[in-house]
C-alpha positions in Angstrom: 0.8 -10.8 -9.5 0.3 -13.9 -11.9 0.5 -17.8 -10.5 3.8 -17.9 -12.6 5.2 -14.5 -10.9 4.5 -16.0 -7.6 6.4 -19.4 -8.6 9.0 -17.2 -10.1 9.7 -15.3 -7.0 9.7 -19.0 -5.3 12.8 -20.0 -7.6 14.6 -16.7 -6.7 14.3 -17.5 -2.9 15.2 -21.2 -3.6 18.2 -19.8 -5.3 19.3 -17.7 -2.6 18.6 -20.8 -0.4 21.0 -23.0 -2.5 23.7 -20.3 -2.6 24.0 -20.4 1.1 24.0 -24.3 1.2 26.5 -24.1 -1.3 28.8 -21.6 0.6 28.5 -24.3 3.8 29.5 -27.0 1.8 32.7 -25.2 0.7 33.4 -24.2 4.3 33.0 -27.9 5.2 35.3 -29.0 2.5 38.0 -26.9 3.3 37.6 -27.9 7.0 37.8 -31.5 6.1 40.5 -31.4 3.7 42.7 -29.2 6.4 42.3 -32.1 8.9 45.2 -34.4 9.4 45.2 -37.8 8.4 42.4 -37.5 5.7 43.4 -37.3 2.1 42.0 -34.3 0.1 39.0 -34.4 -1.9 37.5 -32.1 -4.4 33.9 -33.9 -4.2 32.7 -30.7 -2.0 33.8 -28.4 -4.4 32.4 -30.1 -7.4 29.2 -30.5 -5.6 29.4 -26.9 -4.6 29.7 -25.9 -8.1 26.9 -27.7 -9.5 25.0 -26.1 -6.7 26.0 -22.6 -7.8 25.0 -23.5 -11.2 21.7 -24.3 -10.4 21.6 -21.1 -8.0 22.2 -19.3 -11.5 19.9 -20.8 -13.4 17.1 -20.4 -10.8 17.8 -16.6 -10.5 18.3 -15.8 -13.8 15.6 -17.9 -15.5 12.9 -17.8 -12.8 10.0 -17.6 -15.2 11.1 -20.1 -17.5 10.8 -22.3 -14.9 7.4 -21.2 -13.2 5.9 -21.4 -17.0 7.0 -25.2 -17.0 5.4 -26.1 -13.8 2.3 -23.7 -14.3 0.7 -23.1 -17.9 0.8 -19.8 -19.3 -2.1 -17.8 -18.6 -3.2 -14.2 -19.9 -1.6 -11.3 -17.9 -5.7 -10.8 -16.7 -5.4 -13.8 -14.9 -4.0 -12.4 -11.5 -4.3 -13.4 -8.0 -5.3 -10.3 -6.1 -2.4 -10.0 -3.5 -0.2 -7.1 -3.7 3.0 -8.1 -5.2 4.9 -6.5 -2.1 3.0 -8.2 0.1 3.3 -11.4 -1.4 7.2 -11.2 -1.7 6.9 -10.1 2.3 5.3 -13.1 3.3 7.7 -15.0 1.1 10.8 -13.5 3.1 9.3 -14.2 6.3 8.1 -17.7 5.6 11.8 -18.5 4.0 13.1 -16.8 7.4 11.3 -18.8 9.7 11.8 -22.1 7.6 15.8 -21.1 7.9 15.3 -20.7 11.6 13.4 -23.5 12.4 15.3 -26.2 9.7 19.1 -25.0 10.0 19.4 -22.6 13.0 17.6 -24.2 15.7 18.8 -27.7 15.6 22.3 -27.1 15.1 22.1 -24.2 18.0 20.5 -26.8 20.2 23.7 -28.9 19.7 26.1 -26.6 20.5 24.3 -25.3 23.6 23.9 -28.9 24.8 27.9 -29.4 24.1 28.9 -26.2 26.2 26.5 -27.5 28.9 28.3 -30.5 28.9 31.6 -29.3 28.8 30.9 -26.9 31.7 29.3 -29.6 33.8 32.8 -31.7 33.3 34.7 -28.6 34.1 36.4 -28.5 30.7 37.1 -25.4 28.8 35.2 -24.4 25.7 38.6 -23.3 24.3 39.6 -26.7 24.1 36.6 -27.9 21.7 38.3 -28.9 18.3 38.4 -26.2 15.6 35.7 -27.4 13.4 32.9 -27.3 16.0 33.9 -23.8 16.8 33.9 -22.7 12.8 30.4 -24.8 12.7 29.1 -22.1 15.5 30.3 -19.3 13.2 27.8 -20.4 10.5 25.0 -21.0 12.7 25.4 -17.1 13.9 25.6 -16.4 9.9 22.6 -18.2 9.5 20.8 -16.9 12.0 21.6 -13.4 11.1 20.3 -14.2 7.4 17.0 -15.6 9.1 16.7 -12.2 11.2 17.1 -9.9 8.1 14.8 -12.0 6.1 12.2 -11.9 9.0 12.6 -8.5 10.3 13.8 -6.5 7.0 11.0 -8.4 4.7 9.7 -5.0 3.7 12.9 -3.5 2.4 13.6 -6.7 0.7 9.9 -6.8 -0.8 10.6 -3.6 -2.2 13.8 -4.8 -3.6 12.3 -7.9 -5.5 9.1 -6.0 -6.5 11.3 -3.2 -8.2 13.5 -5.8 -9.8 10.9 -8.4 -10.8 7.6 -7.0 -11.4 6.3 -4.4 -13.9 5.1 -1.1 -12.2 1.3 -2.3 -13.2 1.4 -4.9 -10.9 1.6 -3.2 -7.8 
């Protein structure tokens, strides 16, 4: 793989992260717009739309972005890392990052909240709906992080078939 292809791959991984963040923003917007006493706003959905636009640009034009950051080199100027291994490493790093930055802090919050409610003999079912919905997003992000880490080989095969010419593997 050339250094531009690695940056292009990173751009696509960033696109995936942006898409998940945009979906979370939409969920937060729906939850806040459904709360009593608050006036509905479209700001969440506008911001999510902007993020989806950035996602599309990063996904469909990763090499244009890569060439903006790294000057073009000859195709012979390759890094001697097999493409599939580079993609596997990137997937595992992204999965670990997602788990560390997104899942663990929010999971710690929900576990401490549950422990506090149990200690005060309160039922978890009386917790407000927004917190229960937030726990669902933690579960989804945990599943995505687990797939990225444990299915990195399958994901790498998909990315290298779609993105890297046969001569590169």
